[in-house]
mmCIF file of the C-alpha atoms, coordinates in Angstrom:
data_MODEL
# 
_entry.id   MODEL 
# 
loop_
_atom_site.group_PDB 
_atom_site.id 
_atom_site.type_symbol 
_atom_site.label_atom_id 
_atom_site.label_alt_id 
_atom_site.label_comp_id 
_atom_site.label_asym_id 
_atom_site.label_entity_id 
_atom_site.label_seq_id 
_atom_site.pdbx_PDB_ins_code 
_atom_site.Cartn_x 
_atom_site.Cartn_y 
_atom_site.Cartn_z 
_atom_site.occupancy 
_atom_site.B_iso_or_equiv 
_atom_site.pdbx_formal_charge 
_atom_site.auth_seq_id 
_atom_site.auth_comp_id 
_atom_site.auth_asym_id 
_atom_site.auth_atom_id 
_atom_site.pdbx_PDB_model_num 
ATOM 1   C CA . MET A 1 1   ? 20.569  -5.099  -25.354 1.00 0.00 ? 1   MET A CA 1 
ATOM 2   C CA . LYS A 1 2   ? 20.503  -2.833  -22.312 1.00 0.00 ? 2   LYS A CA 1 
ATOM 3   C CA . TYR A 1 3   ? 21.443  -4.291  -18.933 1.00 0.00 ? 3   TYR A CA 1 
ATOM 4   C CA . VAL A 1 4   ? 18.686  -3.880  -16.330 1.00 0.00 ? 4   VAL A CA 1 
ATOM 5   C CA . GLU A 1 5   ? 19.691  -3.390  -12.711 1.00 0.00 ? 5   GLU A CA 1 
ATOM 6   C CA . PRO A 1 6   ? 18.050  -4.415  -9.435  1.00 0.00 ? 6   PRO A CA 1 
ATOM 7   C CA . ILE A 1 7   ? 17.388  -1.762  -6.808  1.00 0.00 ? 7   ILE A CA 1 
ATOM 8   C CA . ARG A 1 8   ? 19.962  -2.640  -4.175  1.00 0.00 ? 8   ARG A CA 1 
ATOM 9   C CA . ASP A 1 9   ? 19.385  0.119   -1.608  1.00 0.00 ? 9   ASP A CA 1 
ATOM 10  C CA . LYS A 1 10  ? 16.583  -0.801  0.840   1.00 0.00 ? 10  LYS A CA 1 
ATOM 11  C CA . VAL A 1 11  ? 16.046  2.826   1.908   1.00 0.00 ? 11  VAL A CA 1 
ATOM 12  C CA . LEU A 1 12  ? 15.607  3.851   -1.724  1.00 0.00 ? 12  LEU A CA 1 
ATOM 13  C CA . LEU A 1 13  ? 13.283  0.891   -2.251  1.00 0.00 ? 13  LEU A CA 1 
ATOM 14  C CA . SER A 1 14  ? 11.111  2.108   0.665   1.00 0.00 ? 14  SER A CA 1 
ATOM 15  C CA . GLN A 1 15  ? 11.049  5.620   -0.803  1.00 0.00 ? 15  GLN A CA 1 
ATOM 16  C CA . ILE A 1 16  ? 9.963   4.270   -4.185  1.00 0.00 ? 16  ILE A CA 1 
ATOM 17  C CA . LEU A 1 17  ? 7.183   2.213   -2.584  1.00 0.00 ? 17  LEU A CA 1 
ATOM 18  C CA . GLU A 1 18  ? 5.971   5.214   -0.585  1.00 0.00 ? 18  GLU A CA 1 
ATOM 19  C CA . TRP A 1 19  ? 5.941   7.396   -3.716  1.00 0.00 ? 19  TRP A CA 1 
ATOM 20  C CA . LEU A 1 20  ? 4.070   4.769   -5.732  1.00 0.00 ? 20  LEU A CA 1 
ATOM 21  C CA . LYS A 1 21  ? 1.543   4.267   -2.941  1.00 0.00 ? 21  LYS A CA 1 
ATOM 22  C CA . LYS A 1 22  ? 0.695   7.989   -2.962  1.00 0.00 ? 22  LYS A CA 1 
ATOM 23  C CA . LYS A 1 23  ? 0.733   8.212   -6.762  1.00 0.00 ? 23  LYS A CA 1 
ATOM 24  C CA . ASN A 1 24  ? -1.279  5.191   -7.886  1.00 0.00 ? 24  ASN A CA 1 
ATOM 25  C CA . THR A 1 25  ? -2.483  2.102   -6.002  1.00 0.00 ? 25  THR A CA 1 
ATOM 26  C CA . ARG A 1 26  ? -2.339  -0.101  -9.108  1.00 0.00 ? 26  ARG A CA 1 
ATOM 27  C CA . ASP A 1 27  ? 1.285   0.826   -9.859  1.00 0.00 ? 27  ASP A CA 1 
ATOM 28  C CA . TYR A 1 28  ? 2.243   0.412   -6.197  1.00 0.00 ? 28  TYR A CA 1 
ATOM 29  C CA . LEU A 1 29  ? 0.723   -3.053  -6.019  1.00 0.00 ? 29  LEU A CA 1 
ATOM 30  C CA . MET A 1 30  ? 2.351   -4.139  -9.299  1.00 0.00 ? 30  MET A CA 1 
ATOM 31  C CA . PHE A 1 31  ? 5.772   -3.114  -8.015  1.00 0.00 ? 31  PHE A CA 1 
ATOM 32  C CA . LEU A 1 32  ? 5.146   -4.603  -4.556  1.00 0.00 ? 32  LEU A CA 1 
ATOM 33  C CA . ILE A 1 33  ? 4.102   -7.953  -6.040  1.00 0.00 ? 33  ILE A CA 1 
ATOM 34  C CA . GLY A 1 34  ? 7.112   -7.892  -8.362  1.00 0.00 ? 34  GLY A CA 1 
ATOM 35  C CA . ILE A 1 35  ? 9.674   -7.331  -5.630  1.00 0.00 ? 35  ILE A CA 1 
ATOM 36  C CA . ASN A 1 36  ? 8.019   -9.823  -3.264  1.00 0.00 ? 36  ASN A CA 1 
ATOM 37  C CA . THR A 1 37  ? 7.459   -12.728 -5.659  1.00 0.00 ? 37  THR A CA 1 
ATOM 38  C CA . GLY A 1 38  ? 10.149  -12.550 -8.332  1.00 0.00 ? 38  GLY A CA 1 
ATOM 39  C CA . LEU A 1 39  ? 7.521   -13.158 -11.013 1.00 0.00 ? 39  LEU A CA 1 
ATOM 40  C CA . ARG A 1 40  ? 8.081   -11.880 -14.543 1.00 0.00 ? 40  ARG A CA 1 
ATOM 41  C CA . VAL A 1 41  ? 5.995   -8.844  -15.439 1.00 0.00 ? 41  VAL A CA 1 
ATOM 42  C CA . SER A 1 42  ? 4.065   -10.883 -18.027 1.00 0.00 ? 42  SER A CA 1 
ATOM 43  C CA . ASP A 1 43  ? 2.872   -13.150 -15.188 1.00 0.00 ? 43  ASP A CA 1 
ATOM 44  C CA . ILE A 1 44  ? 2.191   -10.319 -12.721 1.00 0.00 ? 44  ILE A CA 1 
ATOM 45  C CA . LEU A 1 45  ? -0.086  -8.542  -15.186 1.00 0.00 ? 45  LEU A CA 1 
ATOM 46  C CA . ARG A 1 46  ? -2.225  -11.665 -15.692 1.00 0.00 ? 46  ARG A CA 1 
ATOM 47  C CA . LEU A 1 47  ? -3.041  -11.934 -11.973 1.00 0.00 ? 47  LEU A CA 1 
ATOM 48  C CA . ARG A 1 48  ? -6.668  -11.629 -10.938 1.00 0.00 ? 48  ARG A CA 1 
ATOM 49  C CA . TYR A 1 49  ? -8.007  -10.702 -7.518  1.00 0.00 ? 49  TYR A CA 1 
ATOM 50  C CA . LYS A 1 50  ? -8.944  -14.322 -6.845  1.00 0.00 ? 50  LYS A CA 1 
ATOM 51  C CA . ASP A 1 51  ? -5.282  -15.312 -7.293  1.00 0.00 ? 51  ASP A CA 1 
ATOM 52  C CA . LEU A 1 52  ? -4.247  -13.184 -4.322  1.00 0.00 ? 52  LEU A CA 1 
ATOM 53  C CA . ASN A 1 53  ? -7.035  -14.227 -1.967  1.00 0.00 ? 53  ASN A CA 1 
ATOM 54  C CA . ARG A 1 54  ? -5.242  -17.470 -1.177  1.00 0.00 ? 54  ARG A CA 1 
ATOM 55  C CA . GLU A 1 55  ? -2.275  -18.492 0.902   1.00 0.00 ? 55  GLU A CA 1 
ATOM 56  C CA . ILE A 1 56  ? -0.468  -19.498 -2.306  1.00 0.00 ? 56  ILE A CA 1 
ATOM 57  C CA . ILE A 1 57  ? -0.480  -17.917 -5.747  1.00 0.00 ? 57  ILE A CA 1 
ATOM 58  C CA . TYR A 1 58  ? -0.799  -20.613 -8.413  1.00 0.00 ? 58  TYR A CA 1 
ATOM 59  C CA . ILE A 1 59  ? 0.233   -19.426 -11.836 1.00 0.00 ? 59  ILE A CA 1 
ATOM 60  C CA . THR A 1 60  ? 1.233   -21.048 -15.087 1.00 0.00 ? 60  THR A CA 1 
ATOM 61  C CA . GLU A 1 61  ? 4.235   -19.060 -16.238 1.00 0.00 ? 61  GLU A CA 1 
ATOM 62  C CA . LYS A 1 62  ? 3.720   -17.479 -19.627 1.00 0.00 ? 62  LYS A CA 1 
ATOM 63  C CA . LYS A 1 63  ? 7.355   -17.925 -20.700 1.00 0.00 ? 63  LYS A CA 1 
ATOM 64  C CA . THR A 1 64  ? 7.911   -21.522 -19.554 1.00 0.00 ? 64  THR A CA 1 
ATOM 65  C CA . GLY A 1 65  ? 4.376   -22.917 -19.385 1.00 0.00 ? 65  GLY A CA 1 
ATOM 66  C CA . LYS A 1 66  ? 5.263   -24.396 -15.988 1.00 0.00 ? 66  LYS A CA 1 
ATOM 67  C CA . LEU A 1 67  ? 3.027   -24.234 -12.931 1.00 0.00 ? 67  LEU A CA 1 
ATOM 68  C CA . LYS A 1 68  ? 4.504   -22.093 -10.199 1.00 0.00 ? 68  LYS A CA 1 
ATOM 69  C CA . GLU A 1 69  ? 3.396   -21.919 -6.566  1.00 0.00 ? 69  GLU A CA 1 
ATOM 70  C CA . ILE A 1 70  ? 4.286   -18.819 -4.595  1.00 0.00 ? 70  ILE A CA 1 
ATOM 71  C CA . PRO A 1 71  ? 3.324   -18.481 -0.926  1.00 0.00 ? 71  PRO A CA 1 
ATOM 72  C CA . VAL A 1 72  ? 1.836   -15.035 -0.252  1.00 0.00 ? 72  VAL A CA 1 
ATOM 73  C CA . ASN A 1 73  ? 4.033   -13.349 2.363   1.00 0.00 ? 73  ASN A CA 1 
ATOM 74  C CA . SER A 1 74  ? 2.682   -11.208 5.197   1.00 0.00 ? 74  SER A CA 1 
ATOM 75  C CA . VAL A 1 75  ? 3.479   -7.894  3.452   1.00 0.00 ? 75  VAL A CA 1 
ATOM 76  C CA . LEU A 1 76  ? 1.456   -8.835  0.368   1.00 0.00 ? 76  LEU A CA 1 
ATOM 77  C CA . ARG A 1 77  ? -1.337  -10.387 2.429   1.00 0.00 ? 77  ARG A CA 1 
ATOM 78  C CA . GLU A 1 78  ? -1.743  -7.151  4.411   1.00 0.00 ? 78  GLU A CA 1 
ATOM 79  C CA . GLU A 1 79  ? -1.846  -4.980  1.289   1.00 0.00 ? 79  GLU A CA 1 
ATOM 80  C CA . ILE A 1 80  ? -4.326  -7.319  -0.384  1.00 0.00 ? 80  ILE A CA 1 
ATOM 81  C CA . LYS A 1 81  ? -6.634  -7.101  2.666   1.00 0.00 ? 81  LYS A CA 1 
ATOM 82  C CA . LYS A 1 82  ? -6.620  -3.303  2.352   1.00 0.00 ? 82  LYS A CA 1 
ATOM 83  C CA . MET A 1 83  ? -7.855  -3.534  -1.243  1.00 0.00 ? 83  MET A CA 1 
ATOM 84  C CA . GLY A 1 84  ? -11.335 -4.766  -0.314  1.00 0.00 ? 84  GLY A CA 1 
ATOM 85  C CA . VAL A 1 85  ? -11.825 -7.035  -3.302  1.00 0.00 ? 85  VAL A CA 1 
ATOM 86  C CA . GLU A 1 86  ? -15.260 -7.166  -4.921  1.00 0.00 ? 86  GLU A CA 1 
ATOM 87  C CA . TYR A 1 87  ? -14.668 -8.631  -8.388  1.00 0.00 ? 87  TYR A CA 1 
ATOM 88  C CA . LYS A 1 88  ? -12.670 -11.821 -7.978  1.00 0.00 ? 88  LYS A CA 1 
ATOM 89  C CA . GLU A 1 89  ? -12.422 -12.545 -11.723 1.00 0.00 ? 89  GLU A CA 1 
ATOM 90  C CA . GLN A 1 90  ? -11.213 -9.046  -12.597 1.00 0.00 ? 90  GLN A CA 1 
ATOM 91  C CA . TYR A 1 91  ? -7.559  -8.405  -13.424 1.00 0.00 ? 91  TYR A CA 1 
ATOM 92  C CA . ILE A 1 92  ? -5.735  -6.564  -10.660 1.00 0.00 ? 92  ILE A CA 1 
ATOM 93  C CA . PHE A 1 93  ? -3.885  -4.406  -13.165 1.00 0.00 ? 93  PHE A CA 1 
ATOM 94  C CA . LYS A 1 94  ? -6.887  -3.633  -15.341 1.00 0.00 ? 94  LYS A CA 1 
ATOM 95  C CA . SER A 1 95  ? -6.418  -1.481  -18.398 1.00 0.00 ? 95  SER A CA 1 
ATOM 96  C CA . ARG A 1 96  ? -8.628  1.543   -18.947 1.00 0.00 ? 96  ARG A CA 1 
ATOM 97  C CA . GLN A 1 97  ? -9.110  0.266   -22.494 1.00 0.00 ? 97  GLN A CA 1 
ATOM 98  C CA . GLY A 1 98  ? -11.155 -2.908  -22.485 1.00 0.00 ? 98  GLY A CA 1 
ATOM 99  C CA . SER A 1 99  ? -11.443 -5.602  -19.856 1.00 0.00 ? 99  SER A CA 1 
ATOM 100 C CA . GLY A 1 100 ? -7.892  -6.980  -20.010 1.00 0.00 ? 100 GLY A CA 1 
ATOM 101 C CA . PRO A 1 101 ? -4.797  -6.102  -17.997 1.00 0.00 ? 101 PRO A CA 1 
ATOM 102 C CA . ILE A 1 102 ? -2.390  -3.283  -18.775 1.00 0.00 ? 102 ILE A CA 1 
ATOM 103 C CA . THR A 1 103 ? 0.295   -4.129  -21.311 1.00 0.00 ? 103 THR A CA 1 
ATOM 104 C CA . THR A 1 104 ? 3.937   -4.891  -20.581 1.00 0.00 ? 104 THR A CA 1 
ATOM 105 C CA . GLN A 1 105 ? 4.671   -1.619  -22.408 1.00 0.00 ? 105 GLN A CA 1 
ATOM 106 C CA . ARG A 1 106 ? 2.546   0.254   -19.827 1.00 0.00 ? 106 ARG A CA 1 
ATOM 107 C CA . ALA A 1 107 ? 4.348   -1.585  -16.999 1.00 0.00 ? 107 ALA A CA 1 
ATOM 108 C CA . TRP A 1 108 ? 7.662   -0.502  -18.564 1.00 0.00 ? 108 TRP A CA 1 
ATOM 109 C CA . GLN A 1 109 ? 6.444   3.118   -18.598 1.00 0.00 ? 109 GLN A CA 1 
ATOM 110 C CA . ILE A 1 110 ? 5.626   2.855   -14.878 1.00 0.00 ? 110 ILE A CA 1 
ATOM 111 C CA . ILE A 1 111 ? 9.162   1.618   -14.149 1.00 0.00 ? 111 ILE A CA 1 
ATOM 112 C CA . LYS A 1 112 ? 10.619  4.398   -16.339 1.00 0.00 ? 112 LYS A CA 1 
ATOM 113 C CA . ALA A 1 113 ? 8.647   6.944   -14.260 1.00 0.00 ? 113 ALA A CA 1 
ATOM 114 C CA . ILE A 1 114 ? 10.400  5.552   -11.166 1.00 0.00 ? 114 ILE A CA 1 
ATOM 115 C CA . GLU A 1 115 ? 13.726  5.861   -12.970 1.00 0.00 ? 115 GLU A CA 1 
ATOM 116 C CA . ARG A 1 116 ? 13.078  9.542   -13.797 1.00 0.00 ? 116 ARG A CA 1 
ATOM 117 C CA . LYS A 1 117 ? 11.640  10.458  -10.389 1.00 0.00 ? 117 LYS A CA 1 
ATOM 118 C CA . PHE A 1 118 ? 14.540  8.947   -8.445  1.00 0.00 ? 118 PHE A CA 1 
ATOM 119 C CA . LYS A 1 119 ? 17.246  9.788   -11.018 1.00 0.00 ? 119 LYS A CA 1 
ATOM 120 C CA . LEU A 1 120 ? 18.211  6.140   -11.496 1.00 0.00 ? 120 LEU A CA 1 
ATOM 121 C CA . LYS A 1 121 ? 19.683  4.344   -14.482 1.00 0.00 ? 121 LYS A CA 1 
ATOM 122 C CA . ASN A 1 122 ? 19.145  0.973   -16.137 1.00 0.00 ? 122 ASN A CA 1 
ATOM 123 C CA . LEU A 1 123 ? 15.688  0.167   -14.809 1.00 0.00 ? 123 LEU A CA 1 
ATOM 124 C CA . GLY A 1 124 ? 13.207  -1.963  -16.718 1.00 0.00 ? 124 GLY A CA 1 
ATOM 125 C CA . THR A 1 125 ? 10.404  -4.392  -15.985 1.00 0.00 ? 125 THR A CA 1 
ATOM 126 C CA . HIS A 1 126 ? 12.951  -7.037  -14.966 1.00 0.00 ? 126 HIS A CA 1 
ATOM 127 C CA . THR A 1 127 ? 14.111  -4.644  -12.228 1.00 0.00 ? 127 THR A CA 1 
ATOM 128 C CA . MET A 1 128 ? 11.314  -5.944  -9.984  1.00 0.00 ? 128 MET A CA 1 
ATOM 129 C CA . ARG A 1 129 ? 12.350  -9.585  -10.475 1.00 0.00 ? 129 ARG A CA 1 
ATOM 130 C CA . LYS A 1 130 ? 16.048  -8.784  -10.086 1.00 0.00 ? 130 LYS A CA 1 
ATOM 131 C CA . THR A 1 131 ? 15.363  -6.705  -6.960  1.00 0.00 ? 131 THR A CA 1 
ATOM 132 C CA . PHE A 1 132 ? 13.548  -9.667  -5.429  1.00 0.00 ? 132 PHE A CA 1 
ATOM 133 C CA . GLY A 1 133 ? 16.478  -11.943 -6.314  1.00 0.00 ? 133 GLY A CA 1 
ATOM 134 C CA . TYR A 1 134 ? 19.148  -9.546  -5.100  1.00 0.00 ? 134 TYR A CA 1 
ATOM 135 C CA . HIS A 1 135 ? 17.543  -9.013  -1.674  1.00 0.00 ? 135 HIS A CA 1 
ATOM 136 C CA . PHE A 1 136 ? 16.584  -12.676 -1.315  1.00 0.00 ? 136 PHE A CA 1 
ATOM 137 C CA . TYR A 1 137 ? 20.213  -13.612 -1.891  1.00 0.00 ? 137 TYR A CA 1 
ATOM 138 C CA . GLN A 1 138 ? 21.540  -10.882 0.442   1.00 0.00 ? 138 GLN A CA 1 
ATOM 139 C CA . GLU A 1 139 ? 19.239  -12.089 3.228   1.00 0.00 ? 139 GLU A CA 1 
ATOM 140 C CA . LYS A 1 140 ? 19.376  -15.862 2.755   1.00 0.00 ? 140 LYS A CA 1 
ATOM 141 C CA . LYS A 1 141 ? 22.739  -16.394 0.987   1.00 0.00 ? 141 LYS A CA 1 
ATOM 142 C CA . ASP A 1 142 ? 20.994  -19.334 -0.690  1.00 0.00 ? 142 ASP A CA 1 
ATOM 143 C CA . VAL A 1 143 ? 21.763  -19.240 -4.388  1.00 0.00 ? 143 VAL A CA 1 
ATOM 144 C CA . VAL A 1 144 ? 20.476  -22.779 -4.944  1.00 0.00 ? 144 VAL A CA 1 
ATOM 145 C CA . THR A 1 145 ? 16.930  -21.948 -3.812  1.00 0.00 ? 145 THR A CA 1 
ATOM 146 C CA . LEU A 1 146 ? 17.015  -18.715 -5.802  1.00 0.00 ? 146 LEU A CA 1 
ATOM 147 C CA . MET A 1 147 ? 18.258  -20.632 -8.838  1.00 0.00 ? 147 MET A CA 1 
ATOM 148 C CA . TYR A 1 148 ? 15.275  -22.963 -8.411  1.00 0.00 ? 148 TYR A CA 1 
ATOM 149 C CA . ILE A 1 149 ? 12.842  -20.024 -8.050  1.00 0.00 ? 149 ILE A CA 1 
ATOM 150 C CA . PHE A 1 150 ? 14.153  -18.420 -11.240 1.00 0.00 ? 150 PHE A CA 1 
ATOM 151 C CA . GLN A 1 151 ? 14.534  -21.787 -13.003 1.00 0.00 ? 151 GLN A CA 1 
ATOM 152 C CA . HIS A 1 152 ? 18.138  -21.035 -13.947 1.00 0.00 ? 152 HIS A CA 1 
ATOM 153 C CA . ALA A 1 153 ? 20.545  -23.788 -14.952 1.00 0.00 ? 153 ALA A CA 1 
ATOM 154 C CA . THR A 1 154 ? 23.492  -22.739 -12.760 1.00 0.00 ? 154 THR A CA 1 
ATOM 155 C CA . PRO A 1 155 ? 24.247  -20.603 -9.701  1.00 0.00 ? 155 PRO A CA 1 
ATOM 156 C CA . GLU A 1 156 ? 26.559  -18.484 -11.865 1.00 0.00 ? 156 GLU A CA 1 
ATOM 157 C CA . ILE A 1 157 ? 23.650  -17.532 -14.132 1.00 0.00 ? 157 ILE A CA 1 
ATOM 158 C CA . THR A 1 158 ? 21.552  -16.570 -11.114 1.00 0.00 ? 158 THR A CA 1 
ATOM 159 C CA . LEU A 1 159 ? 24.290  -14.466 -9.509  1.00 0.00 ? 159 LEU A CA 1 
ATOM 160 C CA . ARG A 1 160 ? 24.985  -12.693 -12.799 1.00 0.00 ? 160 ARG A CA 1 
ATOM 161 C CA . TYR A 1 161 ? 21.244  -12.132 -13.356 1.00 0.00 ? 161 TYR A CA 1 
ATOM 162 C CA . ILE A 1 162 ? 20.706  -10.428 -9.979  1.00 0.00 ? 162 ILE A CA 1 
ATOM 163 C CA . GLY A 1 163 ? 23.872  -8.371  -10.311 1.00 0.00 ? 163 GLY A CA 1 
ATOM 164 C CA . VAL A 1 164 ? 25.707  -9.854  -7.341  1.00 0.00 ? 164 VAL A CA 1 
ATOM 165 C CA . ASN A 1 165 ? 28.836  -10.675 -9.325  1.00 0.00 ? 165 ASN A CA 1 
ATOM 166 C CA . ARG A 1 166 ? 28.904  -7.204  -10.839 1.00 0.00 ? 166 ARG A CA 1 
ATOM 167 C CA . ASN A 1 167 ? 28.273  -5.611  -7.450  1.00 0.00 ? 167 ASN A CA 1 
ATOM 168 C CA . MET A 1 168 ? 31.045  -7.659  -5.810  1.00 0.00 ? 168 MET A CA 1 
ATOM 169 C CA . VAL A 1 169 ? 33.512  -6.706  -8.542  1.00 0.00 ? 169 VAL A CA 1 
ATOM 170 C CA . ASN A 1 170 ? 32.607  -3.011  -8.259  1.00 0.00 ? 170 ASN A CA 1 
ATOM 171 C CA . GLU A 1 171 ? 33.041  -3.101  -4.469  1.00 0.00 ? 171 GLU A CA 1 
ATOM 172 C CA . ALA A 1 172 ? 36.375  -4.898  -4.829  1.00 0.00 ? 172 ALA A CA 1 
ATOM 173 C CA . TYR A 1 173 ? 37.593  -2.203  -7.232  1.00 0.00 ? 173 TYR A CA 1 
ATOM 174 C CA . LYS A 1 174 ? 36.498  0.545   -4.847  1.00 0.00 ? 174 LYS A CA 1 
ATOM 175 C CA . ALA A 1 175 ? 38.260  -1.112  -1.902  1.00 0.00 ? 175 ALA A CA 1 
ATOM 176 C CA . PHE A 1 176 ? 41.517  -1.701  -3.777  1.00 0.00 ? 176 PHE A CA 1 
ATOM 177 C CA . SER A 1 177 ? 44.200  0.906   -4.274  1.00 0.00 ? 177 SER A CA 1 
ATOM 178 C CA . LEU A 1 178 ? 47.932  1.080   -4.852  1.00 0.00 ? 178 LEU A CA 1 
ATOM 179 C CA . LYS A 1 179 ? 50.150  4.019   -4.179  1.00 0.00 ? 179 LYS A CA 1 
# 
């Protein structure tokens, strides 16, 4: 199984968002929601316009079956306002084929396009979730809350998942030298 990385560089993250915004509104919004909520792609794709017109997103996670409440932050709220929603029941990430949402395979292709465009490695649909986790941890230094958000059993699992342990080890290697 291939290891999927978060996007750690905030400048690069801004460049990706700007590129997506110019390229395709749907893809931009999918990525923006992913990095601002930490939801799995299977849950992001099931969102409807009505889900984002509230202060809190209520979603039953597909993987766990558990109800999750996610406050909509100011960045998402502003982007949602710009969308000018007309069809509240419609999926946000509507497929061109039929009335359902795009597939996780299509979401993966969108992430792979980012990988190619920005010459990155090890991106996948979990990159959005891991990017959220990585930056949440870097800002808050609160692994317990992040562990709760991700529903992980231990802080070690959470730190490994978001690549903090790996990042710390790599930085330690770079900083160490003997002559």
